[in-house]
N, C-alpha and C positions, 0 to 999 in steps of 0.2 A: 650028173651030180648025184651023190648018194643022198638018201633020205635024211632030212634034218640038218643038212649042211647048207651054208649060205655063202655066196660069192661076194656079198656086200662087204665093203671095207669100212662101213660106218660103225662107229663105236659109241655106245651109250655113255653119256656123262655119268649117269647113275645106273650101274649094271643091274641093280635090283629092280629096275623098271621093266625088265624083259617080260616078266609074268603079267604085269598090268597092261603092257602094250599088246601082248598076245590076247588077253581077255578082251581088250578094246577091238582088236581085229575081228574076233569071232562075233562080238556084239554087233559091230557095224555090218558085217557080212549077213548076219541073220536079219537085220532090219532091211537090208537091200534084197533079201531073198536069194542070196548067192551061197552055194554050198562050197565050203573050203575042204580040199582033199585031206582026209585023215592021215595019209602017209607023209604029208608035208611037201609033196612034189607039185609045184604049180604049173608045170610044163603043159598040161592039158587044159588049163583054164584060158579063157579068152582074155586078151589084153584089156578089152573094155571092162571086164569084171574086176580084174586086179587093179586097174586104174581107178575104178569107182570106189573100191574099198580104200585104197591109199588116199584118194582125194578126200573122202569123208572122214578118215582118221585125222588127216591134217586139219580139216575144217574144225573138227571137234577139239583137237589139241589147242588150236588158236583160240577158240571160244573159252576153253578152260583157263588159258593164260590171261586172256583179257579180263575174265571174272576175277582172277587172283590179283591182277594189277589194280582193279577197281575196288578191291577189298571185299569181293563177294564170296565165292565158293572156297571151301577149306582144302581144296586140292584133290577131291575125289573125282573120278571120271563119271560125271553126271551131267545132265542137261540143265 
């Protein structure tokens, strides 16, 4: 698969969220001490590492949603 292309059929409800999600991905990876390939090809990464990044992103997004539902955070990707 060429660099920068995705096989995912998932579509974002808010297309402008792409940049925020990418930023969150790099932030989570850095916190976990995982280096994301600059060329965008994840084929050489361990499944454990990509799963850890995805799992932590999901955990953080759920926390943000819970805070918003509780009337807390203003929608920024923060802890």
